[in-house]
C-alpha positions in Angstrom: 4.0 186.9 233.3 2.5 183.4 233.9 4.1 180.8 236.1 5.4 178.6 233.2 7.2 181.5 231.5 8.8 182.5 234.8 10.0 178.9 235.4 11.6 178.9 231.9 13.3 182.3 232.4 14.8 181.1 235.8 16.0 177.8 234.3 17.7 179.6 231.4 19.7 181.9 233.7 22.2 179.8 235.7 22.9 182.6 238.2 19.3 183.4 238.8 18.5 179.7 239.0 21.2 179.2 241.7 19.9 182.3 243.7 16.3 181.1 243.6 17.3 177.5 244.5 19.4 178.6 247.5 16.5 180.8 248.7 14.1 177.8 248.5 16.4 174.9 249.4 19.0 174.6 252.1 22.3 174.0 250.2 23.7 171.5 252.8 20.5 169.9 254.2 19.0 169.6 250.7 15.5 170.3 252.1 13.3 173.4 251.9 14.5 176.3 254.0 12.5 176.8 257.3 10.7 179.8 256.0 9.5 177.9 252.9 8.2 175.1 255.2 6.1 177.6 257.1 4.0 178.0 253.9 3.5 174.3 253.2 -0.1 174.2 254.5 -1.0 176.8 251.8 0.6 175.2 248.8 0.4 171.4 249.4 -2.8 170.0 248.0 -4.6 167.6 250.3 -8.0 166.0 249.9 -10.8 165.8 252.5 -10.0 163.6 255.5 -6.3 163.1 254.5 -3.7 162.7 257.3 0.0 163.3 257.4 1.5 162.5 260.8 3.6 165.1 262.5 6.8 163.0 262.4 6.7 162.8 258.6 9.6 164.6 256.9 8.2 166.9 254.2 10.9 167.8 251.8 8.4 169.4 249.5 9.4 172.7 247.8 6.7 174.6 245.9 8.2 174.3 242.5 7.0 170.7 242.0 3.5 169.3 242.7 2.5 167.4 245.8 -1.1 166.1 246.0 -2.6 163.7 248.5 -6.0 162.4 247.8 -9.0 162.2 250.1 -8.9 160.0 253.1 -5.3 159.0 252.4 -2.8 158.6 255.2 1.0 159.0 255.4 2.2 157.3 258.6 5.0 158.2 261.1 8.7 158.6 260.2 8.1 158.6 256.4 10.0 160.9 254.1 8.4 162.7 251.2 10.6 164.5 248.6 9.4 166.1 245.4 12.5 168.2 244.8 13.2 166.5 241.4 9.7 165.3 240.5 6.0 165.5 241.4 4.4 163.3 244.0 0.8 162.5 243.2 -1.1 160.1 245.6 -4.7 159.1 245.0 -7.7 158.6 247.3 -8.0 156.1 250.1 -4.2 155.2 250.1 -2.0 154.3 253.1 1.7 155.0 253.0 3.1 152.9 255.9 5.6 153.6 258.6 9.1 154.7 257.6 8.5 154.8 253.9 10.7 156.9 251.6 8.9 158.4 248.6 11.1 160.4 246.2 9.4 161.7 243.0 8.5 161.7 240.2 5.8 159.2 241.4 2.1 158.7 240.7 0.2 156.4 243.0 -3.4 155.4 242.1 -6.4 155.0 244.4 -6.8 152.5 247.3 -3.1 151.6 247.3 -1.6 150.2 250.5 2.2 150.5 251.0 3.6 148.6 254.0 6.5 149.5 256.3 10.0 150.5 255.3 9.3 150.7 251.5 11.6 152.8 249.2 10.1 154.3 246.1 12.6 156.4 244.3 12.1 158.1 240.9 15.7 159.4 240.5 19.1 157.9 239.8 22.6 159.4 240.0 24.7 160.0 236.9 28.1 158.3 237.1 29.4 158.1 233.6 32.1 160.8 233.7 35.0 159.3 235.7 36.8 162.7 235.9 34.0 164.0 238.2 32.6 162.8 241.5 29.3 161.1 241.1 27.6 163.7 243.3 28.8 166.5 241.0 27.1 164.9 237.9 23.5 165.4 239.0 20.6 163.1 238.7 18.3 161.6 236.1 14.6 161.0 236.7 12.1 158.4 235.5 8.6 158.2 236.9 7.3 155.4 239.0 3.6 154.6 238.4 1.5 152.4 240.7 -2.0 151.4 239.6 -5.2 151.3 241.7 -5.9 148.6 244.4 -2.3 147.4 244.6 -0.5 146.3 247.8 3.3 146.7 248.3 4.8 144.5 250.9 7.2 145.6 253.7 10.9 146.3 252.9 10.3 146.5 249.1 12.4 148.7 246.8 10.8 150.1 243.6 13.4 151.5 241.2 13.0 154.5 238.8 10.9 154.0 235.7 8.9 151.1 237.0 5.2 150.8 236.3 3.1 148.5 238.5 -0.4 147.7 237.2 -3.6 147.6 239.1 -4.7 145.0 241.6 -1.1 143.7 242.1 0.4 142.1 245.2 4.1 142.8 245.6 5.5 140.5 248.2 7.7 141.6 251.1 11.3 142.3 250.3 10.9 142.5 246.6 13.3 144.7 244.5 11.2 145.7 241.6 13.4 146.6 238.6 10.9 146.0 235.7 7.3 146.8 234.9 4.6 144.5 236.4 1.3 144.2 234.5 -2.2 144.2 236.0 -3.4 141.4 238.3 0.0 139.9 239.3 1.7 138.5 242.4 5.4 139.0 242.7 8.2 137.8 245.0 12.0 138.0 245.3 15.0 140.0 244.3 14.7 140.9 241.5 10.9 140.6 241.6 9.4 137.8 239.6 5.8 137.2 238.7 4.5 133.9 240.3 0.8 134.4 239.7 -1.3 136.3 237.2 -5.1 136.5 236.9 -6.4 135.1 233.6 -9.4 137.2 232.6 -10.6 134.5 230.1 -10.7 131.8 232.8 -11.6 134.0 235.6 -9.0 132.5 237.9 -5.4 133.1 239.2 -2.8 131.0 237.5 0.8 130.2 238.4 3.4 131.6 236.0 
């Protein structure tokens, strides 16, 4: 039986799904069990010259993808979590100190993310007022960041946001909507203040 068929069978059987999930994930800590973490060097895909510092929290179970490109770095005290969606990070990227990266997220090449940035591809369901919010599960919507983009310190990027290539997201932004290629943004919510005009070959104020 191939891997995809096995995944479908497990998902279709609630009891089996719960047993497998409890074997892989700690039910209270919501992170992989210690015996699963022992095998992370074998199932996490990392490119040549990539670095993940020892203090990084790797909540990375094997049932979703984690890929770190060549010569990319994840700095101290960051948290990586792909429990609800893949994390794909391109080549020559830097994920700064104390970042939180929760999938599903795709980051292009040569992306620089500064300190204390939160990128979160999930949201909690809250609509049923007869249940606690935690009981209602989560929804996911992928975050996508294009090549050659810089994300300033203390920025928050919300689920479903796509940021284009060669963008500069200023410090402290809360990015709630898509940002096209070649833009500079500031503020909460993030607003575009400059965009590159390809016809004029210059940056223009918006």
